[in-house]
C-alpha positions as CSV (number, residue, x, y, z in Angstrom):
1,L,133.7,56.6,122.4
2,A,130.5,56.0,120.6
3,D,129.3,59.2,119.0
4,E,126.4,58.1,116.7
5,P,123.1,57.3,118.4
6,P,122.9,53.7,117.2
7,D,126.4,53.1,118.8
8,I,125.7,55.2,121.9
9,I,122.5,52.8,122.5
10,A,124.5,49.5,121.8
11,T,127.4,50.6,124.0
12,S,125.0,51.8,126.7
13,F,123.0,48.7,126.7
14,G,126.0,46.5,126.9
15,A,127.1,48.6,130.0
16,L,123.9,48.3,131.7
17,A,123.9,44.4,130.9
18,V,127.1,43.7,132.5
19,S,126.4,45.9,135.5
20,S,123.0,44.5,136.4
21,P,122.4,41.2,134.4
22,D,118.6,41.2,133.4
23,R,116.6,40.1,130.5
24,A,117.3,42.2,127.6
25,N,113.8,43.4,127.1
26,E,113.6,44.5,130.7
27,I,116.6,46.7,129.9
28,L,114.9,48.0,126.7
29,H,111.9,48.7,128.8
30,L,113.5,50.6,131.6
31,P,111.8,54.1,132.3
32,A,113.6,57.1,131.9
33,M,113.7,57.9,135.5
34,C,114.7,54.4,136.8
35,E,117.6,55.3,139.2
36,V,117.1,54.8,142.9
37,R,119.3,56.4,145.5
38,E,119.1,55.5,149.2
39,K,121.3,55.6,152.3
40,R,122.5,52.2,153.7
41,Q,122.4,51.6,157.4
42,D,126.1,52.2,157.6
43,G,125.5,55.6,156.1
44,S,127.1,55.0,152.6
45,D,125.1,55.7,149.4
46,A,123.4,52.8,147.6
47,Y,122.5,53.2,144.1
48,G,120.3,50.9,142.0
49,L,117.9,50.7,139.2
50,R,114.0,50.1,139.3
51,W,113.3,47.3,136.9
52,F,109.8,46.1,135.7
53,S,109.6,42.3,135.1
54,S,108.8,41.1,131.8
55,K,106.9,38.3,133.4
56,G,104.4,40.4,135.2
57,A,106.1,40.6,138.8
58,D,106.0,43.7,140.7
59,S,108.9,46.1,140.2
60,T,112.0,45.7,142.1
61,V,115.2,47.7,142.8
62,K,118.4,45.9,141.8
63,W,121.4,47.4,143.5
64,I,124.6,48.3,141.4
65,V,128.0,47.4,142.8
66,R,129.8,50.4,143.7
67,T,132.6,50.0,141.0
68,M,130.0,50.2,138.2
69,V,127.9,53.0,139.5
70,E,129.6,55.6,137.2
71,V,129.3,53.3,134.3
72,V,125.7,52.9,134.8
73,E,125.1,56.6,135.3
74,L,127.0,57.4,132.2
75,A,125.1,54.9,130.3
76,L,121.8,56.2,131.3
77,R,122.8,59.8,130.6
78,N,123.9,58.7,127.2
79,I,120.6,56.9,126.4
80,R,118.7,59.7,127.7
81,S,120.6,62.3,125.4
82,V,119.9,60.3,122.4
83,T,116.3,59.5,123.1
84,D,115.2,62.8,124.6
85,E,113.5,64.1,121.2
86,A,111.5,60.7,120.9
87,R,110.2,61.1,124.4
88,Q,109.2,64.7,123.6
89,V,107.5,63.6,120.6
90,A,105.5,60.8,122.3
91,K,104.6,63.2,125.0
92,W,103.5,65.8,122.6
93,Y,101.3,63.2,120.7
94,E,99.7,62.2,124.1
95,V,98.2,65.6,124.4
96,N,97.7,66.3,120.7
97,P,96.8,63.0,119.1
98,D,94.9,64.7,116.1
99,R,97.8,66.9,115.2
100,M,101.2,66.1,113.5
101,Y,104.2,67.0,115.5
102,L,106.7,69.6,114.2
103,R,110.1,70.8,115.3
104,S,110.1,74.4,116.5
105,N,111.8,75.4,113.3
106,V,108.8,74.5,111.0
107,E,106.0,75.1,113.5
108,H,105.0,78.4,111.6
109,L,104.0,76.2,108.6
110,R,101.3,74.5,110.5
111,G,97.9,74.9,108.6
112,N,99.5,76.3,105.4
113,E,97.4,75.6,102.5
114,K,99.9,76.5,99.9
115,L,102.9,74.6,101.3
116,S,105.9,74.5,98.9
117,M,107.6,71.3,98.1
118,R,110.6,72.7,99.9
119,D,108.8,73.5,103.1
120,A,107.1,70.1,102.9
121,A,110.5,68.4,102.7
122,L,111.6,70.4,105.8
123,I,108.4,69.3,107.7
124,L,108.8,65.7,106.6
125,W,112.7,65.1,106.6
126,G,114.2,68.1,108.1
127,D,115.7,68.6,104.8
128,A,114.6,71.3,102.3
129,E,116.5,69.6,99.4
130,A,114.3,66.4,99.7
131,N,111.9,67.8,97.0
132,N,112.0,64.6,95.0
133,S,111.2,62.5,98.2
134,V,108.1,64.9,98.7
135,T,107.1,64.2,95.2
136,A,107.3,60.6,95.7
137,F,105.5,60.8,99.1
138,T,102.6,62.9,97.7
139,R,102.2,60.5,94.7
140,D,102.4,57.3,96.8
141,N,99.9,58.6,99.2
142,K,97.5,60.1,96.7
143,I,97.9,63.6,98.2
144,H,96.5,66.4,95.9
145,T,99.1,68.7,94.7
146,Q,98.5,72.2,93.3
147,R,100.6,74.1,90.3
148,D,101.2,77.7,90.2
149,G,103.2,78.3,87.2
150,W,106.3,76.2,87.5
151,R,106.0,75.9,91.3
152,T,104.0,72.8,93.1
153,F,102.3,73.2,96.3
154,V,100.6,70.9,98.9
155,N,98.0,71.6,101.6
156,F,99.6,71.0,105.0
157,R,96.4,69.2,106.3
158,D,96.8,66.6,103.7
159,I,100.3,65.9,104.8
160,E,99.3,65.9,108.5
161,R,96.6,63.5,107.6
162,V,98.6,60.9,105.9
163,V,101.4,61.1,108.8
164,L,98.8,60.5,111.5
165,E,97.5,57.5,109.6
166,M,100.9,56.0,109.4
167,L,101.2,56.2,113.3
168,P,100.7,52.8,114.8
169,D,97.3,52.0,116.6
170,G,97.4,53.5,120.1
171,F,100.6,55.5,119.6
172,P,102.4,56.7,121.7
């Protein structure tokens, strides 16, 4: 019944843990496409998960008992649904390591030299009303702002530079 991403991850993790007991970190490191389906000698379907050992052993398939297959399939669907965007972002950065990822609704703002604080808030937090957060972000990161009458602007490239510097070494 979980509907918030942290709860979905926690309950799905629990479902995987009771369906195929393994080390917690091995569950956390399961690849998105870990499911294995095979026909048994008797013609029935076998369903398992390909696990990668945390202690350096080769990968192995651990078969799931039939009564738990639907539980595991649902858990994996749920995990994929809440982690899909993160996988897309990571994949994007693999191809574009020197450019900041932007959601499609703000892609048109890329490279804008006079970005409004409202647009900067949309880029950084997905919330145009987070203007005060942008002000703090620019101040804390020593990003130059421009004034045009009562409006304040920032250069997209300056925000992009700071965001890219914040990414961990080797990301993704």
